VOGU-3710 file (C-alpha; in Angstrom, 3 decimals, decimal comma):
1> xxxxxxxxxx> -0,189/-0,020/-0,047  1,452/3,450/-0,773  0,703/6,841/0,879  1,547/10,544/0,866  3,215/12,401/3,840  4,390/15,915/3,933  6,973/17,350/6,334  5,725/19,385/8,797  8,532/21,883/8,640  8,914/22,863/4,805
11> xxxxxxxxxx> 5,354/20,768/4,041  7,401/18,458/1,077  5,555/15,687/0,011  7,005/12,305/-0,383  5,654/8,593/-1,517  5,863/5,860/1,096  4,898/2,259/1,459  4,211/0,144/4,371  8,105/-1,327/4,676  9,520/2,165/4,664
21> xxxxxxxxxx> 6,536/3,273/7,529  7,364/0,070/9,655  11,140/0,095/9,224  11,857/2,441/12,222  8,191/2,911/13,802  7,207/5,451/11,298  10,397/8,049/11,904  11,642/9,405/8,474  13,836/12,248/7,216  12,886/14,703/4,645
31> xxxxxxxxxx> 15,110/14,854/1,730  14,731/18,470/0,962  15,036/20,068/4,894  16,604/17,133/6,724  13,970/17,514/9,251  13,214/14,271/10,990  9,764/13,405/11,972  7,059/10,707/12,499  5,286/10,041/8,946  2,393/7,807/10,608
41> xxxxxxxxxx> 0,927/11,734/12,066  0,636/12,890/8,177  -0,466/9,964/6,236  -2,656/9,726/3,684  -3,437/6,561/1,560  -3,346/6,588/-2,377  -6,281/4,726/-4,184  -5,719/2,795/-6,805  -6,997/4,872/-9,247  -4,555/7,751/-8,263
51> xxxxxxxxxx> -2,324/7,607/-11,418  1,025/9,514/-12,230  -0,960/12,324/-13,812  -2,620/12,919/-10,531  1,050/13,133/-9,098  2,254/15,763/-11,688  -1,040/17,563/-10,993  -0,354/17,736/-7,098  3,321/18,788/-8,217  1,796/21,647/-10,294
61> xxxxxxxxxx> -0,093/22,865/-7,275  2,777/23,034/-5,022  5,151/24,842/-7,271  3,400/27,998/-6,444  4,780/28,239/-2,692  8,680/28,334/-2,398  8,564/25,872/0,792  7,272/23,029/-1,455  9,107/20,461/-3,992  8,452/19,779/-7,384
71> xxxxxxxxxx> 7,076/16,313/-8,065  10,096/14,979/-9,363  11,253/14,858/-5,833  8,006/12,596/-4,842  10,093/9,807/-5,714  13,599/10,973/-4,873  13,370/12,439/-1,587  11,016/9,608/-0,126  11,809/9,786/3,609  14,015/6,767/4,145
81> xxxxxxxxxx> 14,614/5,645/7,779  18,308/5,298/8,011  20,965/4,779/10,956  21,180/8,667/10,896  17,609/8,981/11,997  18,156/6,456/14,477  20,922/7,985/16,036  19,364/11,417/16,141  16,293/10,066/17,332  18,299/8,390/20,137
91> xxxxxxxxxx> 20,581/11,218/20,899  17,136/13,428/21,171  16,024/10,914/23,487  18,791/10,788/25,718  18,836/14,588/25,538  15,065/14,621/26,668  16,075/11,975/29,523  18,932/14,004/31,118  16,772/17,306/30,597  13,862/15,558/32,407
101> xxxxxxxxxx> 16,382/14,432/35,317  18,074/17,733/35,618  14,379/19,076/35,862  13,675/16,707/38,521  16,658/17,444/40,536  15,894/21,082/40,246  12,512/20,887/41,349  13,425/18,349/44,295  16,256/21,268/45,410  13,655/23,882/44,919
111> xxxxxxxxxx> 10,830/21,949/47,110  13,461/21,034/49,750  14,422/25,035/49,924  11,139/25,967/50,098  10,288/23,679/53,232  13,324/24,864/54,996  13,520/28,488/53,889  10,153/29,484/53,140  8,393/29,375/56,455  4,282/29,692/56,432
121> xxxxxxxxxx> 2,900/32,838/56,913  0,288/32,688/59,501  -2,982/34,951/58,785  -3,924/36,661/62,007  -7,455/35,902/63,296  -9,991/38,720/62,317  -12,340/38,269/64,934  -10,119/36,833/67,896  -12,358/38,138/70,668  -15,126/36,337/69,130
131> xxxxxxxxxx> -13,497/32,873/68,935  -12,414/33,434/72,705  -16,384/33,996/73,473  -17,200/30,834/71,584  -14,336/28,745/72,866  -15,014/29,601/76,698  -19,024/29,250/75,796  -18,143/25,547/74,576  -16,119/24,914/77,563  -18,696/25,887/79,954
141> xxxxxxxxxx> -21,162/23,879/78,066  -19,071/20,963/78,492  -18,922/21,541/82,202  -22,549/22,167/82,768  -23,525/19,074/80,585  -20,963/16,800/82,683  -22,669/18,152/85,904  -25,875/17,140/84,849  -25,264/13,834/84,071  -23,165/13,063/87,030
151> xxxxxxxxxx> -25,277/15,194/89,588  -25,793/12,201/91,711  -22,406/11,200/91,862  -21,195/14,894/92,559  -23,853/14,980/95,861  -22,720/11,794/97,216  -19,055/12,694/97,167  -19,382/16,498/98,190  -22,688/16,703/100,196  -22,214/20,397/100,576
161> xxxxxxxxxx> -23,332/21,142/96,903  -25,937/18,832/97,299  -28,454/21,862/98,046  -27,266/23,885/94,912  -27,744/21,180/92,580  -31,315/20,683/93,932  -32,358/24,422/93,293  -30,917/23,775/89,887  -32,614/20,694/89,171  -35,912/22,377/89,859
171> xxxxxxxxxx> -36,201/24,306/86,201  -34,778/21,345/84,686  -37,191/18,946/86,688  -34,443/16,583/87,521  -33,789/14,880/90,998  -30,508/13,885/92,816  -30,793/10,698/93,668  -28,935/8,988/96,813  -26,385/5,978/95,497  -27,512/2,506/95,332
181> xxxxxxxxxx> -24,169/0,561/95,555  -25,419/-2,923/97,068  -21,785/-4,261/97,149  -20,905/-1,708/99,760  -24,167/-2,764/102,275  -23,328/-5,390/104,642  -26,229/-7,316/106,365  -25,538/-7,645/110,258  -26,441/-10,287/112,575  -30,049/-11,337/112,210
191> xxxxxxxxxx> -32,732/-13,085/114,594  -36,227/-14,600/114,206  -38,261/-15,979/116,992  -42,027/-16,529/117,891  -43,926/-13,783/119,930  -44,516/-14,828/123,150  -47,473/-12,673/123,839  -48,995/-13,362/120,393  -49,804/-16,924/118,507  -48,700/-17,173/114,805
201> xxxxxxxxxx> -46,630/-13,911/115,109  -42,953/-14,071/114,071  -40,499/-11,327/115,189  -37,753/-10,327/113,118  -34,706/-8,259/113,488  -31,103/-7,732/111,517  -28,887/-4,645/110,657  -27,638/-3,113/107,583  -24,431/-1,007/107,640  -23,409/1,450/104,818
211> xxxxxxxxxx> -19,472/1,051/104,293  -19,309/3,580/101,440  -17,485/7,062/102,300  -20,914/8,386/101,103  -25,001/8,589/102,354  -26,755/5,660/100,104  -30,450/4,820/99,813  -31,929/2,429/102,202  -32,371/-0,904/100,362  -35,355/-3,171/100,109
221> xxxxxxxxxx> -35,480/-6,467/101,824  -36,554/-9,494/100,338  -37,525/-11,900/103,279  -38,229/-15,758/102,366  -39,196/-17,817/105,240  -38,723/-21,537/104,996  -39,746/-24,880/106,468  -37,345/-27,733/107,851  -36,956/-29,083/104,371  -35,394/-25,321/103,227
231> xxxxxxxxxx> -38,734/-25,021/100,979  -40,212/-21,373/100,652  -43,571/-20,907/102,689  -43,666/-16,964/102,834  -41,839/-14,664/100,895  -42,003/-10,938/101,624  -40,486/-7,728/100,153  -40,012/-5,270/102,797  -39,896/-1,689/101,628  -37,860/1,604/103,278
241> xxxxxxxxxx> -41,341/2,830/104,263  -42,155/-0,443/106,113  -39,066/-0,699/108,153  -38,451/3,232/108,708  -40,845/5,533/110,762  -39,158/8,752/109,620  -39,400/10,014/106,385  -36,418/12,186/106,932  -34,336/9,157/107,028  -35,406/7,916/103,249
251> xxxxxxxxxx> -34,589/11,283/102,011  -31,359/11,607/103,339  -30,251/8,085/103,191  -28,415/5,772/105,373  -24,883/7,752/106,436  -21,754/6,712/105,579  -20,568/4,351/108,009  -24,042/4,068/109,565  -25,815/1,081/110,972  -29,722/1,138/110,984
261> xxxxxxxxxx> -31,585/-1,643/113,088  -34,397/-3,191/111,390  -37,151/-4,894/114,008  -40,315/-6,223/112,250  -43,112/-8,710/113,521  -45,858/-10,252/111,403  -48,257/-13,100/111,024  -47,549/-16,627/109,506  -50,817/-18,197/110,273  -50,524/-22,174/110,215
271> xxxxxxxxxx> -47,382/-21,912/108,079  -44,496/-24,256/109,631  -41,479/-22,008/109,806  -38,067/-23,042/110,347  -35,713/-20,833/108,979  -35,272/-17,599/106,535  -32,869/-16,062/103,474  -32,372/-12,261/103,564  -31,491/-10,495/100,324  -31,227/-6,835/99,727
281> xx> -32,176/-5,307/96,454  -33,309/-1,862/94,934
//
């Protein structure tokens, strides 16, 4: 297959075939100005009906411009890929690689120098007072939220601030609750016996001690009366209102290291009671 290509520098036209194009990946040298270029970028395929007269006609049209050659040069100035083209292309590639390496080295040097020599300029804040106010407001909001979440623990550890927290809870409709840590409440000696004056009446007594360094809420007492086979015959849930006479004690809770004595009496009817079990719970 034949093609026509043109030199991009002087616009001289040449005839090429597939063999010449594929010899050095399309690189050819202009026979007129000796410029090396890739013929693949400027190819025009010749059809079978393209005759010699057509070639001459093309030549006549190019004679008007001094930068174009005659049609006689179409066959004579065929861009032949020679060793000179390869050498020149290799030289250009080497020079381009060296230039690229020098550029990269130079850019790297500039970048390093810019890092060590060009310190970033900090722009002054336009509204320092506003930023300080917003930061302070955010800090106070965080503190107030923490106080609200841990208000019960704060009141237990610092009893002197409990009245302040209670007044602050009024508009917020919250409450200050006492601590409820059963692990720090111990059950003392317990006793159960029949009442000598009343039949089928059992008298029960025990004590509880708060080992916490802060007040705690009075616990509920789950009392289970069992028979001789250790089977439950009576179960009772005893609330603080059942074993405390004063409501102030319930509100203030069991003080630190305080021991409270509990005494109860209740009917067992005809149940055969032999023993008991005690469990504290909230």
